[in-house]
C-alpha positions in Angstrom: 10.5 26.1 17.2 8.5 23.2 15.6 5.4 22.0 17.2 4.7 18.3 17.5 1.3 16.6 17.2 -0.4 16.2 20.6 -1.0 12.5 19.9 2.7 11.7 19.7 5.5 10.9 22.0 8.5 13.3 21.9 11.0 10.7 20.8 10.6 7.4 18.9 12.7 5.0 17.0 10.9 5.7 13.7 13.4 4.2 11.3 13.4 0.6 12.6 11.3 -1.9 10.8 11.3 -5.7 11.2 10.3 -8.0 8.3 8.5 -11.1 9.6 7.5 -12.9 6.4 5.4 -15.5 8.2 3.4 -12.8 9.9 2.9 -10.9 6.7 1.8 -14.0 4.9 -0.9 -14.7 7.5 -2.2 -11.2 8.0 -1.9 -9.6 4.5 -5.2 -8.7 3.1 -6.9 -6.2 0.8 -7.2 -2.7 2.2 -7.0 1.1 1.5 -3.8 3.1 1.4 -5.3 5.8 3.6 -4.3 8.9 1.7 -7.5 10.1 3.2 -10.1 9.0 5.7 -12.9 8.4 4.7 -11.4 7.0 1.5 -12.4 8.3 -1.9 -14.7 5.4 -2.6 -16.9 6.7 0.3 -17.5 10.1 -1.4 -21.1 10.8 -2.4 -22.6 12.7 -5.3 -24.8 14.7 -3.0 -21.7 16.7 -2.2 -21.6 18.8 -5.4 -20.2 22.0 -6.8 -22.6 24.1 -4.7 -21.6 22.4 -1.5 -17.9 22.8 -2.4 -18.4 26.5 -3.3 -20.0 27.1 0.1 -17.0 25.6 1.9 -14.6 27.7 -0.2 -16.3 30.9 0.7 -16.2 29.9 4.4 -12.5 29.3 4.2 -12.0 32.8 2.9 -13.1 34.2 6.2 -9.9 35.6 7.8 -10.3 33.7 11.1 -10.1 30.3 9.5 -8.0 31.1 6.4 -5.2 28.6 6.0 -2.2 28.4 3.6 -2.8 26.4 0.4 -1.4 23.4 -1.2 -2.2 23.3 -5.0 -2.4 20.1 -7.0 -2.7 20.1 -10.8 -3.5 16.8 -12.6 -1.9 16.7 -16.1 -3.4 13.5 -17.6 -1.6 13.2 -20.9 0.9 10.5 -21.9 2.2 9.7 -25.4 2.7 6.0 -24.5 1.1 3.6 -22.1 2.8 1.8 -19.3 0.9 -1.5 -18.8 1.1 -1.5 -15.0 -0.4 2.0 -14.7 -3.6 2.6 -12.7 -3.6 6.4 -13.0 -6.3 8.5 -14.8 -4.6 9.3 -18.1 -5.2 10.2 -21.7 -3.0 8.6 -24.3 -2.2 11.0 -27.2 0.6 12.6 -29.1 -1.5 15.7 -30.0 -0.2 18.7 -28.0 -3.2 20.7 -29.1 -5.2 18.6 -26.6 -3.0 19.7 -23.8 -3.2 23.4 -24.9 -6.9 23.3 -24.6 -6.7 21.5 -21.2 -4.3 24.2 -19.9 -6.8 26.9 -20.8 -9.5 25.1 -18.8 -7.1 24.5 -15.9 -6.5 28.3 -15.8 -10.2 28.9 -15.9 -10.8 26.5 -13.0 -7.9 28.2 -11.1 -9.4 31.6 -11.6 -12.8 30.5 -10.2 -11.0 29.2 -7.1 -9.1 32.4 -6.7 -12.3 34.4 -7.0 -13.7 32.5 -4.1 -10.6 32.2 -1.9 -9.0 35.5 -2.7 -5.8 36.3 -4.7 -3.8 36.9 -1.5 -3.9 33.3 -0.3 -0.4 32.0 0.4 0.7 28.8 -1.4 3.2 26.7 0.6 3.1 23.6 -1.6 2.4 22.9 -5.3 2.5 19.6 -7.1 2.0 18.6 -10.8 1.0 14.9 -11.2 -0.2 12.8 -14.0 -0.1 11.3 -16.5 3.1 12.9 -17.6 3.2 16.6 -16.6 6.1 17.2 -18.9 3.9 16.2 -21.8 3.2 19.9 -21.8 5.6 21.8 -24.2 7.6 24.6 -22.7 5.2 27.4 -23.6 2.3 25.6 -21.9 4.4 24.9 -18.7 5.2 28.6 -18.5 1.7 29.7 -19.2 0.3 27.5 -16.4 2.9 28.7 -13.9 2.4 32.3 -14.8 -1.3 32.0 -14.3 -0.7 30.3 -10.9 1.4 33.2 -9.7 -1.2 35.7 -11.0 -3.9 34.1 -9.0 -2.1 33.0 -5.8 0.9 34.1 -3.7 3.6 31.4 -4.0 6.0 31.9 -1.1 9.8 32.0 -1.8 10.7 28.9 0.2 7.7 26.8 -0.7 7.7 23.1 -1.8 7.0 23.0 -5.5 7.3 19.5 -7.1 6.6 17.7 -10.3 6.5 14.1 -11.5 9.0 13.3 -14.3 9.3 10.6 -16.9 13.0 10.7 -17.8 12.3 9.5 -21.3 10.4 12.7 -22.1 12.7 15.4 -20.8 16.1 16.9 -21.5 18.4 19.2 -19.7 16.7 22.2 -21.3 13.3 21.2 -19.9 14.7 20.6 -16.4 16.3 24.1 -16.6 13.0 25.6 -17.6 11.2 23.8 -14.6 13.8 25.2 -12.2 13.4 28.7 -13.7 9.6 28.4 -13.2 10.1 27.7 -9.5 10.0 23.9 -9.3 12.5 22.7 -6.6 11.5 19.0 -6.1 11.2 16.2 -8.6 9.7 12.7 -8.5 11.3 10.4 -11.1 9.5 7.3 -12.3 11.9 4.4 -12.7 10.0 1.2 -11.6 12.9 -1.1 -12.5 16.2 -0.8 -14.4 16.1 -4.3 -15.7 15.6 -4.3 -19.5 13.4 -7.5 -19.6 11.1 -6.1 -17.0 10.9 -2.8 -18.8 9.9 -4.5 -22.1 7.3 -6.6 -20.2 5.5 -3.4 -19.0 6.2 -1.3 -22.1 8.4 1.3 -20.4 12.0 1.0 -21.7 14.1 3.5 -20.0 17.9 3.5 -19.8 19.9 4.1 -16.6 21.7 6.9 -18.5 18.4 8.8 -19.1 17.5 8.6 -15.5 20.9 9.7 -14.2 21.0 12.5 -16.7 17.7 14.0 -15.5 18.9 13.7 -11.9 22.1 15.5 -12.7 20.2 18.2 -14.6 17.9 18.7 -11.5 20.9 19.1 -9.2 22.6 21.5 -11.7 19.4 23.6 -11.7 19.0 23.9 -7.9 16.4 21.2 -7.2 16.4 20.6 -3.4 15.0 17.1 -3.4 14.9 14.2 -5.9 12.6 11.3 -5.3 12.6 8.0 -7.2 9.7 5.6 -7.7 10.2 1.8 -8.0 7.6 -1.0 -8.2 8.1 -4.5 -7.0 6.0 -7.4 -8.2 6.3 -6.6 -11.9 6.5 -9.3 -14.6 9.9 -11.0 -15.0 11.2 -9.5 -11.8 13.5 -11.8 -9.8 15.3 -11.3 -6.5 18.6 -11.1 -8.4 17.4 -8.6 -11.0 15.8 -6.3 -8.4 18.9 -6.5 -6.3 20.9 -5.1 -9.2 18.3 -2.3 -9.6 18.6 -1.4 -5.9 22.4 -1.2 -6.3 22.0 1.2 -9.1 19.4 3.3 -7.2 21.6 3.5 -4.1 24.5 4.6 -6.2 22.4 7.3 -7.7 21.6 8.5 -4.2 18.1 10.0 -4.5 16.9 12.0 -1.4 13.7 9.9 -1.2 12.5 6.6 -2.5 9.1 5.0 -2.9 8.9 1.3 -3.5 5.3 0.4 -4.4 3.8 -3.1 -4.5 2.3 -3.8 -8.0 -1.4 -4.6 -7.7 -2.6 -6.6 -10.6 -6.3 -5.6 -11.0 -7.0 -6.0 -14.7 -10.7 -5.9 -14.1 -10.3 -2.3 -12.9 -7.4 -1.1 -15.1 -7.5 -2.1 -18.7 -3.8 -1.6 -19.5 -2.9 -4.3 -17.1 -4.7 -6.8 -19.3 -1.6 -6.6 -21.5 0.6 -8.1 -18.8 1.3 -11.8 -19.0 0.1 -13.1 -15.6 2.4 -16.1 -15.9 5.4 -13.8 -15.8 4.4 -12.2 -12.5 6.5 -13.2 -9.5 4.9 -15.4 -6.9 3.6 -14.0 -3.6 6.6 -15.5 -1.9 9.0 -13.9 -4.4 7.3 -10.5 -3.8 7.9 -10.8 -0.1 11.5 -11.8 -0.6 12.0 -8.8 -2.9 10.4 -6.5 -0.3 12.6 -7.9 2.5 15.7 -7.4 0.3 14.8 -3.8 -0.5 14.2 -2.8 3.1 17.5 -4.4 4.1 19.5 -2.8 1.4 18.1 0.6 1.8 18.3 0.8 5.5 21.9 -0.6 5.4 22.6 2.2 2.9 21.4 4.8 5.5 17.9 5.5 4.4 15.2 6.0 7.0 12.1 3.9 6.8 9.3 6.5 6.8 6.3 4.2 6.5 4.3 2.2 4.0 6.6 2.1 1.0 8.6 5.3 1.6 12.2 5.9 2.5 14.3 9.0 2.9 17.8 10.2 3.8 18.1 11.2 7.5 18.5 14.9 6.6 15.5 14.9 4.2 12.6 17.0 5.2 10.3 13.9 5.5 12.6 12.2 8.0 13.0 15.5 9.9 9.3 16.1 10.0 8.7 12.5 11.3 11.2 13.0 14.1 9.6 16.3 15.1 6.0 14.9 14.9 5.0 17.1 11.9 4.6 14.4 9.2 1.3 14.3 7.4 -0.3 12.1 4.8 -2.4 13.2 1.9 -3.3 12.2 -1.7 0.3 12.7 -2.8 1.6 10.5 -0.1 3.7 11.7 2.9 4.0 15.4 3.3 5.3 18.1 5.7 2.4 20.5 5.3 -0.4 19.3 7.6 -2.0 22.7 8.0 -2.8 23.5 4.4 -6.1 23.4 2.5 -5.6 21.3 -0.6 -7.1 22.8 -3.8 -7.0 20.2 -6.5 -7.5 21.0 -10.2 -7.9 19.0 -13.4 -9.7 15.8 -14.1 -10.2 13.3 -11.2 -8.2 15.5 -8.9 -9.0 15.2 -5.1 -8.9 18.2 -2.8 -9.4 18.8 0.9 -11.0 22.0 2.2 -11.6 22.2 5.9 -13.5 19.1 7.1 -14.4 18.1 3.5 -13.0 16.1 0.6 -14.0 16.6 -3.0 -13.2 15.0 -6.4 -13.4 16.4 -9.9 -15.1 14.6 -12.8 -12.9 11.9 -14.4 -13.3 12.6 -18.1 -12.3 15.6 -20.3 -15.8 16.0 -21.7 -17.4 16.2 -18.3 -14.7 18.5 -17.0 -15.0 20.9 -19.9 -18.8 20.8 -19.8 -18.9 22.0 -16.2 -16.4 24.8 -16.8 -18.3 25.9 -19.9 -21.3 26.4 -17.6 -19.1 28.4 -15.3 -19.4 25.7 -12.6 -16.6 24.0 -10.7 -16.2 20.4 -12.0 -17.0 18.7 -8.7 -18.2 15.1 -9.2 -18.5 14.0 -5.6 -17.2 14.6 -2.1 -17.9 14.2 1.6 -18.3 16.4 4.7 -16.6 14.7 7.7 -18.6 14.0 10.8 -17.1 14.3 14.3 -16.6 10.5 14.3 -14.8 10.8 10.9 -12.4 13.5 12.2 -11.6 11.4 15.3 -10.8 8.3 13.3 -8.9 10.3 10.7 -6.7 11.7 13.5 -5.9 8.2 14.7 -5.2 6.8 11.3 -3.0 9.7 10.4 -1.0 9.4 13.6 -0.5 5.7 13.1 0.4 5.9 9.4 2.9 8.7 10.0 4.3 8.0 13.5 3.2 4.4 14.5 1.8 5.5 17.8 -0.8 7.7 19.6 -1.2 9.1 23.1 -4.6 7.9 24.3 -4.8 10.6 26.9 -4.0 13.4 24.4 -6.6 11.9 22.0 -9.2 11.9 24.8 -8.4 15.6 25.7 -8.5 16.7 22.1 -11.7 15.0 21.0 -13.5 14.7 24.4 -14.0 10.9 24.3 -13.3 8.0 26.6 -11.1 5.9 24.3 -11.9 2.5 26.0 -15.6 3.1 25.9 -15.7 4.6 22.4 -13.6 2.0 20.8 -14.7 -1.1 22.7 -15.0 -3.3 19.5 -11.8 -1.9 18.1 -9.8 -2.7 21.2 -10.9 -6.4 21.0 -9.3 -6.5 17.5 -6.2 -4.6 18.7 -5.7 -7.1 21.5 -5.6 -9.9 18.8 -2.9 -7.9 17.0 -1.1 -7.3 20.3 -0.9 -11.1 20.8 0.6 -11.4 17.3 3.3 -8.9 18.3 2.1 -6.1 15.9 1.5 -3.5 18.6 1.3 -2.7 22.3 -1.7 -1.2 24.1 -0.5 -0.1 27.5 0.4 2.8 29.8 -1.8 5.2 27.8 -0.2 4.5 24.5 -1.0 2.6 21.3 2.3 1.8 19.8 3.1 -0.2 16.6 6.1 -2.5 17.0 8.9 -2.8 14.4 7.4 -6.0 13.1 3.9 -4.4 12.8 5.1 -1.4 10.8 4.8 -3.1 7.4 1.3 -4.1 8.3 0.3 -0.6 9.4 -2.6 -0.5 6.9 -4.0 -3.6 8.4 -3.8 -2.0 11.9 -5.4 1.2 10.6 -8.3 -0.8 9.1 -9.4 -1.6 12.7 -10.5 2.0 13.1 -12.2 2.2 9.6 -15.9 2.3 10.4 -16.8 2.1 6.8 -15.0 -1.2 6.3 -16.7 -2.7 9.3 -20.1 -2.0 7.6 -18.8 -3.1 4.2 -16.7 -6.2 4.2 -16.3 -6.1 0.3 -12.6 -5.3 -0.1 -12.0 -6.4 -3.7 -11.7 -2.8 -4.7 -8.5 -2.5 -2.8 -5.0 -3.9 -3.4 -3.2 -6.1 -1.0 -1.5 -4.4 2.0 1.8 -5.9 1.0 
């Protein structure tokens, strides 16, 4: 029997979302995506490799040992997509990835030594970059080492991000043989003019071919990523893309809002700003996408995620088990997340940590036999309380105030006096209700869930500088 979160109601109409464009226009602002709380920009360098190592040793004590989720960051790409904000290395030299895999295995061995080789792995994800930049022998080498150092359970969730331009049926078959059973396919847009504008020309045939190969090789779930707000996108062109996506029938969909931040991400400087759709056009595209996908039977999970009703994400949300981490929405809330590779972010107990961002710094730490931790944070009791609230709102759009008070030994009204004043403003706007012991986000408030969660972000209250974040919508 599945156990629901104590902060949640047993039943809720999760999949209903109402698009109020006027409300979004007035309340849209810059804010975090809350893949963690506190967010990564709040991590400190005082949390170093020694601090992290101490926490790893503590988690190896049987009484608090938890199953693991493993993340490997594979940064290499042989071409650059202009919209991309990921930490990547542009190269065509496979020798560079061969060296990187050796160091990844070394980092993994150091973790296994501290955690123990018998730790169960329920979830594994390769992200990038382009993970399939690795040739077949390097893919096999890294997966073999993973199985040597950890216990991958038979029915685990093992996923990989795919660029359809860089794989063939043989590669997909290899991935299936190595144990991968979930795939996230980058598409962004099927319109050729848009693809040229962002330097990612990818045919519909390539994408559909990879999806068919995945199904032929036993992949349980296929996710597709789209982006709205790209140059040369129009309501009509994106409508055609959505029709093609719906016909392809992926199990999950993510439709991200393009955030044009060229001051932070140099590749975006190659995008012609004049060709970007207006703010109003972006909202119209979003409304169109939500309408088409829900009409096609997809469940609105939250933020920018959709899933078929029988997908594990939708089931987990109905059962109160949905979780959110650095890979987005997840069904594995009870795992410690061990993240390896440059810039990777992990979660061990009440801590977050991030690796160094460059290859040179990463290699240098491992050459000194030191884990490559750049920064991190140990959560306070207040952080844990606020994280629980933000998690529940992001995943389930409601919290039980009584259950929260029992679990964290606080008086909600007294502890969150300032926050309640702001919540009342949003209540008057129709975004939420605060009554009868429940904080519940309304259907018209769900697209602005990040805005609502920002009310509970203590760090934002002390730092009103939000230019580092993208717009909520």
